[in-house]
N, C-alpha and C positions, 0 to 999 in steps of 0.2 A: 715835706718840711722846708718850704721855700726860705731861702737865706742861708740854710746850713748845708743841705744837700738836695740834689734831684735824682731820681731813679732814671737811668739811661738804658739799662737792659735787665731783663729778668726772665728766668725759666725755672724748671723745677729744681735745679741744682744750685743756682747762683744768682745773686742779685748785685748788679754793678751800679754804684752811685757816683755822682759827680760832687766831690767835696767842694764847697764853696766858701767856707769859713775857716778861721784861725782856731780850730779845735784839734786836740790830739786824736789819733785814730783810736787808740785804746785808752782807758783810764790810766792816769799817771799820778805822780806824787803831788801835782798841783791840786788835785781834787775837782778839777773842771770837768764839766759833762763832756764826754767824748763822742766822736762819730759813731762808735758802736752803740753808745747809749741812745742816740737820736734814732738810729736805724731800728734798734730793738724796740723803742717806744712806738714806732710806726706799724709794727707787726707783733703785738703782744703774745707771748706764749709759744713763739716760734724760735727755732734755732737760727742764730745769725753770728757769724764769726768772721772777722777780716782775715783774708788769706795773706795779705802783705800790708804794709803801712806806708803812709805818707807823713812827712814831717808836719808838725802842728800848723806852720805858716806856709805849707805848700798846698796848692789846690789840684783838683783833677780826679781821675778815675781811680776808684778803690773797689775791689772785688770782695763780696762777702759770701761765704759758703752757707748753704741752707740746710746742711746736714753734716753729721761727722764724717761720712763717707766721702762726700764731695770736698770737705775741708782737708782730708788726708790726701786725696788725689791732686788737688789743686796745689797744696803745700808743696807735694813733691815736684810738681811741674815747675814751681818758682825756684826751689833749691837746685833743680838740675838745669835751670836756665832754658827751659823750653817755652818761656813766655817772652813775647816781643813787647817792648815798651818804648814809646817815643815821648819826650818831654818838650815842651816849649819853654825856652828861657829868654827873658828880656834882660839884656846886659847893658851896663853903663858905658862900655867901651867896645869897639869893633874887634872881633877876633882877628888874629894875625897868624897863619893864614886864615882865609875865609872858611876853610873846611880842613878837618884833620882828626887825629887821634890823640887823646891825652892818656898817659900812663903814670900813675903815682902810686907811692906806698902811703897809706894813711895812718897817722898817729893820733889816737883818740885821747882826749882829755876828758875823763869822765866827770870831774868836778864841774867843769865849765860847759859840758855837753857839746864839745867842739872838736872838729877834726882838722889836723894839719896835714897838707898834702906835700910830700917831698918827691923829687924825681926818683923814679923806679930805676934808673940806670940800666936799662935792658933786662932787669930781673922779671922773669915770667913766673914767679911763684904764685901759688893760689891766693894770697892775701893782697895782690896788687890790684888796684882800682883802674878799670879801663873804660873809657867812653869815646864815642865819636860824636862830632858835632858839625854843623853846617849852618852858614849864615843865610837865611831865607827871607829877611825882611829888615827894613831900617826906617826910622823916622828922623827928625833933625838931630836928636840927641841920643836916641837909644837903638838898640839892635836886637833883632829876633833870631834866636838860634833854635833849630831842631837838634835835640840831644838824644843819643841813644845809649844808655848805660849797658855795658857788656858784663858787667859784675853788679852785685847787689850789696854795696857797702853803705853804712850809715853816713849821711850828709855827703855822699860821694860827689854828686853834681855840683853842689854848692861849694865845696872845698876845692874841687879840681878846677872849676872855672875861675875862682878867685885867684888860685895859685898861678893860673895861666895869664892873669892880668885883666880879665873881664868879669868882675863879680856881677851876681844877679841884682837887679834892681830892688831896692827895699831890704836887702839882706845885710843889716848892720853887723851881724856877727862875723860875716866874711868879707868885710871891706867895702860895702855899699855906702854911698855918701849920705843918704837920707832915706827915712822910712817911707811907707805908702800910707795912704789915708785908711784902707780897710784892715790893716794889720797883717796882711799876707805879703810875702814875697813874690816877685813875678817869675815864679817856677811852677809850671802846670804840667800834670800828667795828661797829655793830650790823647794818646793812642794807647790801647791795651789789646793784645791778642793772644789766645791760648787755645789749646785744644782739650776738650772735655774728655773723660774716659770712654765715652762712646764714639769718639773721633769726630764729634761735631766741632767745627771751628767757631769760636766766639771772637768778634772784633767790635770794639767800640771806639767812638771818638767823643771826647768830652769838650764842651765849649768852655772857654775861660770865664772867671767871674764877672758878672754884668756890671758890677759897681767900679770897675776900673776903667776909665776912659782911654787909656793907652792900649789896653787889650782890644777895646772896641775899635780904635783906629786900625790897629794891625789886621783884625779880622775882616773889617769892611772894605778895605782897600785891597783889591785883588792883585795889585802890583807890589804889595808888601809882603804877601804870604803866598808861598807856593802850594 
């Protein structure tokens, strides 16, 4: 389904796709077709259910279980944080320092579907959002970060980077100056790794959407991306 998703890994238990368009992972109140709809259309009559979600305007790797058994096992792995995720984020400002850890408490406004990140003040409670980031590339005006969320909160990366002073390019909801042409924000689920119930390790890398020249510039210049 070129333009919406590409399959980047598949076995008997899971199919992992690279989400390339601004569609919701699951059906929502907008009524728009979802990533699940498109994946299901490509394999009629078969069980497919996303194990986790990406925001509508975020691209990258999404894992779909191919049976109820694998769905239960993989959902448990995500809940217990036995899954490794790395995102690429292109930001409008350089992070200071160039690498670090962000800790915030997120306050969600359900009406606006937005999260506000406030300092956690050393609180280590279970509802504190934590991520690490590292500056790995730069262009004349934008900066490429590798981000690893250590918790799984809604809008976590977007809200935390914005609160730290370096919003994601194209993310108007969280302080970006302008939108992008393809309707996506420049936050991309780049790497995903987890262990299957039979102890096989699955690792995938998802390429950024091909219709954004800035992604292409970062990917093609080996001095920009580590």
